[in-house]
N, C-alpha and C positions, 0 to 999 in steps of 0.2 A: 832500646836506646838507639838514637839516630845520631851517629858520629862518623865523620869522614876525615881522614888525614891523607893529604896528597903532597908529593914532591914532584914538581914538573917544571917545564919551560914554557914561558909566555909566548904564544903564537903570533900575537900582533899587539901593537900599542893599545892600551885600555880605551874602551868607549866610555865616556863620562857624560852624565847629564845632571842638571840641577833642577830639582822639582820645586813645588810650592814651598815657600818660606826658606828657600836656599838650601834645601836638603840635597846633599850630593850622593849620587849612586854611580858606581863604576862596574863595568863588566869586563872580565878578563877571560880569554880562552887559554886554558892550561893543558899542555900535552904531557901525559905520563906514558912511559914506555916500559914494557916488560921485555927483557932481553931474550932473544932467541936462543935455541939450544939444539943439540944433536942427540937424537934417540940412539939407543944401543944398536939398532939395526941400520944406522947411518942416515936415517931420514932427518932432514933439516927442518926445524920449526923456526920460522922467521920472527924477528922482533914484532911486537904488537903494540901499537900506539892508540891510546884512548884520548879523546878530547873532552874536557870538562868546562862547563860554563860557570865561572865563579863570579858571585855577586858580592860587592862590598858596599857598605852604607856609611854615611856621615863622615866622620873624621878619617876612618880607614880609607874611604873612597877618595878623599882629598889627598891623602898620602900616596895612594896608588896613582892618582893623576900626576903628581909631581915626580915620583921616583921609579915607577915601574915602566919598563920598556920591553919591546919585542926581544926575545932571546934570554931575558933574565930568568934565573932559577928561583922558584919560590917554594916555601913550605906553607900550606894552608890547612887550617882545621875549621870544620863547620858541620853543617847538617844538610842532608838531601831534602830538596823540596821540588815537587812537581807542579807544573801549571799547564792548564789546557787553554788553547786559544784557537781561533778560527782564521784560516788563511784566506787569501783573496778569492779563491775558488769555492769558499764555503765549507772546506773540509776541516774538521777538528784535528788539531795537532797537539802533541804533548811534548813539553820541554822539561828536562831534568836539570835543575840548578843546584849549585853548591852555595849555600848561604854562609859566607865566611864569617867566623867568629874571631879568629886570630890568624896572624900570618907572620912569617919570618923571611927576611931576604937571605938567600943563599949565594947569590952572585957576589963576587968581590966588589968592593966599592969602586975600584978603578973602572969596572965595566959600566957602572952607572954614569960616571963622568965622561967616558968615551962615547956613550950614546947621546949625551947632551952636547952637541957640536956648536951651540951658539956661543957668542962672546959675552955671556953673562958672568957676573961674579960667582965664585965657587959656592955651591949649595952647602947648607949646614949638613953636618954628618947625618947619614941616613939611619933612621931608627931600625933596629934589628927585629924587634917584636912589637906588634901592634895589636891591642885588644880594645874592645869598646869600654868606655868608662862605665862605672856602676850606675850612674844616675841617668844615662841615656836609655831611651827605648831602644830595644835591639833592632826592631824593624817597624817602619811606619805604616804598616797595613794590617 
């Protein structure tokens, strides 16, 4: 079984692209932290932060584009997918992505509004859980 569940903080505003036929894809860097602790002998083990590359498709990506901002706390579920690519120096690199299947906003709604500093009318209420619809292809590749 390939299943990932993460709770973390968004490290930067999402990167969003629109592909052929208007398909939206969003990438979010999510930081998860394991709290540090002290061993019985007094040795301090510091906090450990991992960064995850989360990929959202279609309607989820559009919602991410509108409502997700740096510093927001998210819960995401998905699966791990690796991809290999060649950098400019011709060296093969490997990236590990989390292909998000569902997400939930954990930040209070007020933080979404305070991150949106423009003089636009109030946004509709932020959906708390987002999952792909049954009739959508999960991934276009």
